[in-house]
N, C-alpha and C positions, 0 to 999 in steps of 0.2 A: 205337713202331715195331717191326716184326718184325726179329729179329736176322738180318743178312745171312748167306747161305750162301756159302762160298768158290767153289763151282762155278756160282753163279747169276749170270746176266747182269744188269747194273744195271737194264735195262729190265724184266726179269722181277721183280727185287726191288721195283721201284716198284709193279708190279701187286700183289705180295703185300701191300705196305704199304697200298695203296688198299683192298684187300679187308678188311684189319684195321681200317680206320677207319670202315667202314660202320656206321650206327646205325639203329635202328628209327624214331627220330624223323624222320629225313631221307629215308627210303625206304619205298616200298611193296614188297610181295612181288615184284610184276612188275618193278620197277626194280632190285631186288637181283639177281634171276635174269638180267635182261638185262645188267647190269653184269658179272656173272660170265662169261657167254658172250662178250660183246664183248672183255673182257680176255683171255680164253683165245685167242680168234681173233687178237688182236693180238700176243701174246707167244710162242705155240707155233709151232715150225717146221712146215713141211709145207703152207704155205698153208691152214691149218686153218679149217674152219667147225665150230661147236660147238653143243651143245644140252644141255638138262637135262630128263631124263625123271623123272616121278613116277608110281609105281604105287600106286593106292588102291582098295580094294574090288574088286580084280580088273580094274580099268580102268587102262590106260596112257595117259598124255598128255604132250605136250611143253609145258612151262610157259615155256620161253624158248629162243630160237635166235639165232645170230649171222648166219644167212643162210638163204635158201629151200632150199638143197641139204640142210642138216642137217634141216630140218623135213620135207622130202620123204622122206629116207631113214629117219627115225624112223617115219613113217607107213607105209612099206613093211613095216617090221618089225612094227608093231602089227597091220596087216591080216593078215599070215600068222602072227601070234602066236609069232614066233620071230626071233631075231637077237641080235647081240652086246649091244645096249643092254638088251634084256630079260633076257638071261642074266646080265649083270653086276648088274642091279638086283635080281633075284630070288634069286641065289645068293650075293651078297656077295663075288664074286671078280672081279678085273680080267680083262677079256676082250680079247684082241688078234686082230685080223684084219689081218695084215701084207701080204697080197697079194690084193686082191679078184679079180684076174684068174685066180688059181689055186686059191683056197680053195673047197672044195665043201661046207662046213658051212652050215647055216641056209638050206637050200632055194635059192630063186632070188635071195635077197638079195645075195650077193657079185657075181653077174653084173649085177644091176640097178645096184648101186653103181658097178661098173666102167664101165658104159655111161654113167653120169651124171658120170664124171670123178673119182670118189673112188677113190684108190689103196689106202688103208689106213684101218682103224677101230680106235680105242682107246676102251673104255668102262670107266669107273671107278665102282664102287658107292659110295653114301653109306654111311659106317660105321654098323653096327647101333646103336651108342650114340646116334646122332643121331635115332633113333626115326622115321625116314622111309625108305620103300622107294623107291629111285630111283638115278639116277646121272648123271654128266657124260660126254657123248659127244663124241669128237674125230674128225672126218672129215678126213683128210689128202688133199690134191689133188695133191701133188707126185709126180713119177714116181720120185723117189729113195726107197729103203727107209727106214723109221723105225729108226734105230739105237738102241742101248741108252741113250745120253745123252738122246735126244729122248723116249724112253718114260719115262725117269726124271723128266725135267722135267715131262712131262704128269701123271705120278702125283703129283709134289710139288705142282703147281698144284691138282690135284683135292683133295688133302688140305687145302689152305688154303681152297679155294672152298666146301667142304661146310659149314664152320662158319657163315658168314653166311647161306647158303642155308637150312640146316636150322633155324637159330634164327629166321629171319624167317618160315619156313613154319609152325613151331610157334606162334609169336607170333600170326600171322594166324589160324590155326586156333582158338587159344584165344579170340581176340576174337570170332570168328564163333560159337563155342559159347556165349559169354556173351550175345551178342545174341539167339541163339535161345532161351536160357533166359529172358532178360528178356521176350521176346515171349510165351513160353509162360506166364510168371507174369502178364503183363498180361491175356492171354486168360482165364486162370483167374479173375482178380479180377473182370472184367466179367461173366463167366458166373455167378459166385457172387452178384454183386450183383443180376443179373436173377432168379436163383432166389429170392433173399430177397424181392424185390418180389412175385413170383408166390405164394410161400408165404404172405405176409401178406395179399395181396389175395384169394386164392381158398382160403385155408386148406389148402394142399397140403403134402405131405411134400417133403423135399429131392429124393428120387428122382422123385416125380411132377412136380415143377417142372422138373427136367432133361428128363424125357420130353416135356413140352410144348414146350420149346425145340427138342429133337431132331426132334419131329414137324413143327414149322414149318420147320426147316432142310431137311428132306426135301421138304416141299411146295414150298418156294421155291428149292430147289437152291442154297442159300446156307449158308456156314459158320455153325456154331452161335455162334461168337464174334461174327460180324457181326449175327446175329439178336439176340443178347443186348445188344450195344452199342446197336442201334437201339431196342430195347425200353426200355432204361435211359434213353435220351435223350428218346424220344417218348411212352413209356407204351403204345405200340401194338404188338401182336404181328403182326397182319396188316393193315398199312395198305392202304387202297384204291388 
């Protein structure tokens, strides 16, 4: 269990403990992200809705949100390629927009947020040691300003939340890479098998055998791997 902090409400401490108990075996990446956003919306003051942004290969996406408002405001920022959530994710700094009705940064975003009922925005980057570019976004709907205690609580929650989020994201990415590698190895094996049959049957070199497979692939508009697999199974390159 996470050690209690003297200034943390018991409900918030329970949320921290719940985050600390999350395991790979019991959750998918989507469920971890959704749990984080739901807990944040439950425990943070300001009638908050929350989201998690991930930036990968220059593309920004919302991988979880606690409500449609958070998703909508994320997408407004992605569309204009500017906003507190993107600034936090890409610079590694906490970004505060404490009055959407008065702030003039980030183009039309503050005005749009105010029109949608969002009074303030806090965006917390995932720490660089977590190897992921992204952040936790908090959209407060209360008319009251976010005081220092509220902002400190949000920052503390973000620090707890990034651990299961980043670990699960990296775990899922590693699994996907392993699956892609296994698929690549399987493709290579069947292609090599087909080449071997062609080399034996027609006395071709390895390069000539692959050229035959590639030519049929172009003619049939079919992947070389699929041509090779069919040839290994049926012995026919160009079935009628």
